[in-house]
N, C-alpha and C positions, 0 to 999 in steps of 0.2 A: 571629815570622815565619810567614806563611801559605804553604801550597803546595797545588798541585792533586794529585789522585790520578792517576798516569799510567795511561793505558789503551792499552797495546800499544807504547809507545815506551820508550826507556831514558834519559829526561831528566826531572828535576824542574824546575819553573818557579816557584820561590818568589817571593813578593812581598816585596821588601826595602825598600819605600818608607818604612817606619817608621824607617829609619836615615838617610834623607835629612835634611840640615840638621844632623846630628851631626858632631862633629869628633874628630880624633886629633892632638893637638898643634896645629899651625897649618894642618892640612889639613881641609877641610870636604867632606863627601860630599854633592854636589848632585844626582846622578842615577845611573843605572845604569852609565854609563861610568866615573864617578868610583869607584863602589863596586867594580866589577870590577878596575880598575887598582890601587886601593888593596889589595884582597884579594890580588891577584897579588904586588905588591911587598912587602907586609908579612906576609901570612899564607901566601904561597906556595901559593895555591889558584887554579887557573884556572877562571874563569867567563866566560860570554858575556852581554853586556848584552841585556836583553829587547827593547829597541827594534828590534833586527834581526828580531824575531818578532812585532812589533805591540804590545808592552806594556812601556814604559820603567820601570814599577814593579817589573818582575820581572827575574830573571837566570836563565840556563839552566845547569843543573848535570847533567852526564852521570853516570849510575851504571853505565856499561859498564866497570867496573874490578873488581879483586878486592875482597872484603869488607875485607881488611886496609887497602888503600889508601883505601877509602871511609871507614872509621872514622878514619883519620888525617886525611883532608880535613875531616871534620866536627869533629874535635877542634880543628884549626887555625882553622876558621871560628868556632867558639865562643870560642876564646881571643882571636882578633883582634877580634871584635865586642865583646868585653867591655872593650876599651880605648877604645871610643867614649864621648864625653861629650855 
């Protein structure tokens, strides 16, 4: 996963397109909307599809939270992404 280096904001905007076309069970991740909904339902991590900000290959992840919560979110992201085939 690639991400920009934030300059003055409190959001990461990682490119998650490498996960498009992968599946978890019978569910296929086709785009940013699918990715964000799947991550919310399965990983319990809230992300915003990048299409709303001009790039459907990316998702928006706010880091305006405690370090503890951010570490937990990243742990969940990693665990959930590891289930994709």
